[in-house]
N, CA, C and O of each residue as an XYZ file, in Angstrom:
380
protein
N      42.999      2.919     50.966
C      43.352      3.572     49.731
C      42.689      2.890     48.536
O      42.155      3.565     47.656
N      42.720      1.565     48.498
C      42.126      0.830     47.382
C      40.617      1.005     47.352
O      40.018      1.108     46.281
N      40.006      1.038     48.525
C      38.549      1.207     48.596
C      38.142      2.572     48.053
O      37.157      2.679     47.323
N      38.887      3.607     48.402
C      38.536      4.943     47.905
C      38.713      5.022     46.383
O      37.942      5.699     45.704
N      39.711      4.342     45.855
C      39.915      4.318     44.402
C      38.738      3.640     43.707
O      38.269      4.110     42.671
N      38.263      2.531     44.280
C      37.109      1.838     43.704
C      35.850      2.681     43.768
O      35.049      2.673     42.833
N      35.667      3.409     44.862
C      34.488      4.272     45.000
C      34.536      5.390     43.955
O      33.526      5.679     43.313
N      35.682      6.007     43.783
C      35.813      7.086     42.802
C      35.577      6.539     41.394
O      34.906      7.179     40.584
N      36.122      5.369     41.102
C      35.924      4.767     39.784
C      34.456      4.449     39.548
O      33.945      4.675     38.450
N      33.774      3.932     40.553
C      32.353      3.600     40.420
C      31.508      4.853     40.224
O      30.534      4.823     39.473
N      31.854      5.927     40.870
C      31.097      7.168     40.712
C      31.417      7.866     39.392
O      30.556      8.540     38.827
N      32.624      7.713     38.906
C      33.040      8.383     37.682
C      32.527      7.674     36.430
O      32.344      8.320     35.399
N      32.294      6.377     36.493
C      31.920      5.599     35.305
C      30.643      6.098     34.618
O      30.655      6.219     33.393
N      29.548      6.394     35.320
C      28.358      6.918     34.626
C      28.622      8.255     33.917
O      28.136      8.484     32.810
N      29.389      9.125     34.561
C      29.730     10.407     33.938
C      30.573     10.182     32.694
O      30.361     10.837     31.673
N      31.525      9.266     32.769
C      32.359      8.944     31.616
C      31.508      8.423     30.457
O      31.754      8.769     29.301
N      30.508      7.592     30.763
C      29.625      7.061     29.723
C      28.828      8.157     29.034
O      28.679      8.148     27.812
N      28.312      9.110     29.822
C      27.552     10.222     29.232
C      28.428     11.092     28.348
O      28.026     11.485     27.253
N      29.629     11.392     28.831
C      30.556     12.203     28.038
C      30.937     11.462     26.758
O      31.031     12.073     25.693
N      31.153     10.162     26.854
C      31.511      9.370     25.677
C      30.400      9.388     24.635
O      30.683      9.491     23.441
N      29.125      9.287     25.067
C      27.996      9.336     24.120
C      27.919     10.684     23.417
O      27.648     10.750     22.218
N      28.160     11.763     24.167
C      28.132     13.097     23.559
C      29.239     13.230     22.515
O      29.003     13.743     21.422
N      30.426     12.777     22.843
C      31.547     12.851     21.906
C      31.267     11.982     20.678
O      31.522     12.397     19.547
N      30.742     10.773     20.905
C      30.423      9.894     19.776
C      29.393     10.528     18.861
O      29.529     10.474     17.639
N      28.364     11.128     19.443
C      27.344     11.769     18.605
C      27.928     12.917     17.803
O      27.556     13.131     16.650
N      28.832     13.644     18.407
C      29.405     14.813     17.745
C      30.379     14.423     16.634
O      30.344     15.002     15.548
N      31.232     13.459     16.894
C      32.308     13.152     15.954
C      32.106     11.860     15.171
O      32.842     11.603     14.219
N      31.153     11.066     15.538
C      30.913      9.804     14.836
C      29.445      9.736     14.441
O      28.765      8.748     14.721
N      28.968     10.769     13.800
C      27.560     10.912     13.471
C      27.060      9.787     12.556
O      25.915      9.354     12.692
N      27.882      9.315     11.645
C      27.418      8.300     10.700
C      26.992      7.026     11.414
O      26.065      6.347     10.971
N      27.659      6.694     12.516
C      27.279      5.496     13.262
C      25.868      5.642     13.818
O      25.075      4.702     13.754
N      25.550      6.809     14.361
C      24.220      7.022     14.912
C      23.177      7.107     13.810
O      22.050      6.649     13.991
N      23.534      7.685     12.673
C      22.612      7.724     11.545
C      22.323      6.311     11.059
O      21.175      5.980     10.763
N      23.350      5.478     10.976
C      23.170      4.099     10.533
C      22.275      3.330     11.501
O      21.425      2.549     11.075
N      22.459      3.544     12.777
C      21.616      2.868     13.765
C      20.153      3.254     13.592
O      19.273      2.403     13.710
N      19.883      4.526     13.313
C      18.516      4.974     13.079
C      17.927      4.375     11.813
O      16.752      4.009     11.781
N      18.738      4.276     10.774
C      18.279      3.691      9.514
C      17.939      2.224      9.704
O      16.920      1.747      9.203
N      18.792      1.506     10.429
C      18.539      0.084     10.684
C      17.285     -0.087     11.544
O      16.498     -1.003     11.305
N      17.091      0.769     12.529
C      15.886      0.689     13.359
C      14.635      0.943     12.524
O      13.630      0.254     12.696
N      14.682      1.923     11.623
C      13.530      2.203     10.764
C      13.273      1.043      9.807
O      12.121      0.680      9.566
N      14.343      0.457      9.260
C      14.184     -0.703      8.381
C      13.537     -1.861      9.129
O      12.650     -2.527      8.595
N      13.971     -2.102     10.348
C      13.400     -3.189     11.149
C      11.915     -2.972     11.385
O      11.132     -3.919     11.314
N      11.519     -1.740     11.663
C      10.102     -1.444     11.878
C       9.300     -1.682     10.597
O       8.198     -2.228     10.648
N       9.854     -1.272      9.443
C       9.159     -1.499      8.167
C       9.114     -2.985      7.819
O       8.140     -3.460      7.235
N      10.156     -3.708      8.175
C      10.222     -5.131      7.853
C       9.120     -5.916      8.542
O       8.619     -6.897      7.991
N       8.743     -5.504      9.720
C       7.671     -6.191     10.453
C       6.333     -6.111      9.729
O       5.460     -6.951      9.946
N       6.165     -5.108      8.869
C       4.895     -4.916      8.170
C       4.955     -5.363      6.709
O       3.941     -5.317      6.014
N       6.117     -5.791      6.235
C       6.289     -6.144      4.835
C       6.222     -7.650      4.656
O       6.814     -8.405      5.428
N       5.496     -8.083      3.629
C       5.344     -9.507      3.379
C       6.051     -9.929      2.094
O       6.671    -10.991      2.057
N       5.969     -9.129      1.060
C       6.498     -9.508     -0.244
C       8.016     -9.514     -0.295
O       8.665     -8.614      0.238
N       8.576    -10.522     -0.931
C      10.017    -10.662     -1.031
C      10.650     -9.517     -1.820
O      11.716     -9.030     -1.443
N      10.021     -9.086     -2.892
C      10.568     -7.979     -3.683
C      10.589     -6.680     -2.886
O      11.539     -5.903     -2.982
N       9.546     -6.447     -2.105
C       9.497     -5.237     -1.277
C      10.584     -5.275     -0.200
O      11.208     -4.253      0.089
N      10.808     -6.436      0.386
C      11.864     -6.574      1.396
C      13.227     -6.341      0.758
O      14.072     -5.655      1.333
N      13.447     -6.908     -0.428
C      14.720     -6.732     -1.131
C      14.985     -5.264     -1.447
O      16.086     -4.763     -1.217
N      13.965     -4.573     -1.977
C      14.123     -3.147     -2.293
C      14.396     -2.332     -1.040
O      15.265     -1.459     -1.043
N      13.667     -2.607      0.023
C      13.847     -1.858      1.263
C      15.212     -2.139      1.881
O      15.860     -1.231      2.401
N      15.647     -3.392      1.825
C      16.959     -3.743      2.378
C      18.082     -3.054      1.623
O      18.979     -2.480      2.241
N      18.046     -3.102      0.299
C      19.115     -2.451     -0.468
C      19.088     -0.937     -0.270
O      20.139     -0.298     -0.223
N      17.897     -0.365     -0.155
C      17.803      1.072      0.116
C      18.385      1.435      1.471
O      19.092      2.435      1.597
N      18.095      0.634      2.480
C      18.621      0.900      3.820
C      20.138      0.754      3.852
O      20.825      1.538      4.508
N      20.661     -0.242      3.151
C      22.116     -0.434      3.114
C      22.788      0.738      2.408
O      23.800      1.253      2.884
N      22.233      1.161      1.279
C      22.802      2.316      0.572
C      22.779      3.561      1.440
O      23.759      4.304      1.496
N      21.663      3.790      2.115
C      21.532      4.999      2.923
C      22.465      4.985      4.127
O      23.042      6.014      4.480
N      22.614      3.832      4.755
C      23.407      3.758      5.978
C      24.903      3.711      5.711
O      25.677      4.372      6.403
N      25.315      2.938      4.718
C      26.741      2.670      4.561
C      27.339      3.197      3.266
O      28.562      3.249      3.131
N      26.505      3.587      2.316
C      26.922      4.142      1.040
C      27.970      3.272      0.336
O      29.045      3.760     -0.013
N      27.660      1.991      0.127
C      28.613      1.123     -0.575
C      28.584      1.395     -2.079
O      27.685      2.070     -2.579
N      29.559      0.871     -2.780
C      29.566      1.031     -4.235
C      28.632      0.035     -4.899
O      28.182      0.261     -6.022
N      28.336     -1.068     -4.214
C      27.482     -2.107     -4.792
C      26.825     -2.905     -3.669
O      27.427     -3.132     -2.620
N      25.579     -3.327     -3.905
C      24.861     -4.183     -2.953
C      24.252     -5.335     -3.730
O      23.643     -5.135     -4.781
N      24.418     -6.535     -3.210
C      23.810     -7.717     -3.814
C      23.006     -8.445     -2.749
O      23.440     -8.573     -1.604
N      21.840     -8.914     -3.136
C      21.006     -9.714     -2.234
C      20.802    -11.060     -2.907
O      20.239    -11.138     -3.999
N      21.250    -12.097     -2.266
C      21.080    -13.450     -2.783
C      19.966    -14.108     -2.012
O      19.962    -14.100     -0.781
N      19.019    -14.680     -2.733
C      17.885    -15.356     -2.114
C      17.928    -16.819     -2.503
O      17.949    -17.168     -3.684
N      17.939    -17.664     -1.489
C      17.916    -19.099     -1.762
C      16.536    -19.509     -2.234
O      15.536    -19.032     -1.699
N      16.461    -20.389     -3.230
C      15.136    -20.846     -3.654
C      14.468    -21.630     -2.523
O      15.129    -22.278     -1.712
N      13.157    -21.548     -2.500
C      12.400    -22.228     -1.453
C      12.554    -23.739     -1.600
O      12.578    -24.265     -2.713
N      12.658    -24.415     -0.487
C      12.747    -25.866     -0.477
C      11.332    -26.409     -0.463
O      10.534    -26.070      0.411
N      11.029    -27.244     -1.427
C       9.676    -27.812     -1.509
C       9.572    -29.008     -0.589
O      10.373    -29.939     -0.674
N       8.605    -28.984      0.271
C       8.352    -30.139      1.126
C       7.361    -31.055      0.434
O       6.687    -30.641     -0.510
N       7.266    -32.275      0.885
C       6.328    -33.212      0.267
C       4.889    -32.733      0.456
O       4.045    -32.957     -0.412
N       4.605    -32.076      1.584
C       3.266    -31.548      1.838
C       2.940    -30.428      0.841
O       1.831    -30.368      0.309
N       3.911    -29.546      0.594
C       3.696    -28.444     -0.351
C       3.530    -28.976     -1.774
O       2.700    -28.474     -2.531
N       4.312    -29.984     -2.136
C       4.196    -30.567     -3.476
C       2.846    -31.245     -3.655
O       2.240    -31.150     -4.722
N       2.369    -31.927     -2.620
C       1.073    -32.592     -2.702
C      -0.051    -31.566     -2.796
O      -1.004    -31.756     -3.552
N       0.056    -30.487     -2.038
C      -0.967    -29.446     -2.084
C      -0.986    -28.789     -3.460
O      -2.053    -28.454     -3.975
N       0.186    -28.605     -4.054
C       0.260    -27.995     -5.368
C      -0.345    -28.907     -6.434
O      -0.951    -28.432     -7.395
N      -0.178    -30.213     -6.259
C      -0.722    -31.177     -7.210
C      -2.207    -31.444     -6.991
O      -2.850    -32.121     -7.793
N      -2.746    -30.905     -5.893
C      -4.174    -31.102     -5.601
C      -4.468    -32.407     -4.905
O      -5.607    -32.874     -4.922
N      -3.474    -32.998     -4.298
C      -3.658    -34.283     -3.613
C      -3.906    -33.999     -2.146
O      -3.234    -33.164     -1.541
N      -4.872    -34.697     -1.580
C      -5.154    -34.550     -0.157
C      -4.216    -35.464      0.595
O      -4.376    -36.684      0.549
N      -3.227    -34.897      1.296
C      -2.225    -35.709      1.979
C      -2.684    -36.187      3.341
O      -1.931    -36.874      4.030
N      -3.884    -35.848      3.748
C      -4.347    -36.237      5.080
C      -5.192    -37.496      5.040
O      -5.767    -37.859      6.066
N      -5.297    -38.171      3.930
C      -6.114    -39.385      3.854
C      -5.331    -40.580      4.248
O      -5.858    -41.692      4.244
C-alpha cells in the first residue's frame, strides 16, 4: 500500500508542477513580469560600464517591476589604494 502511494505521488508531482505554473502565470502575472524585467536588466548590465547609466537603468527596472513610491541608490565612494594614489600622482611605484 505504501509503495503504491509513493508511486502515485511521484507520477503526480510533475503534473502538479505544470498546473501550478499555469495558475501562477494566470493569477500572479506581476511576479512573472518582474522576473522578465530583472532578466532584461541583468542582460543590459553586462554591457554597461558607466556608473550613472547603471544607476538610471537600475532605478528604471525597479520602478517598472515593483512600482514603489520611491527608489534610492546609495553608492559607496571608491577606496583609494596606495597604487592608485601613486599612479594619480605620477609616481612609478614599481621602482
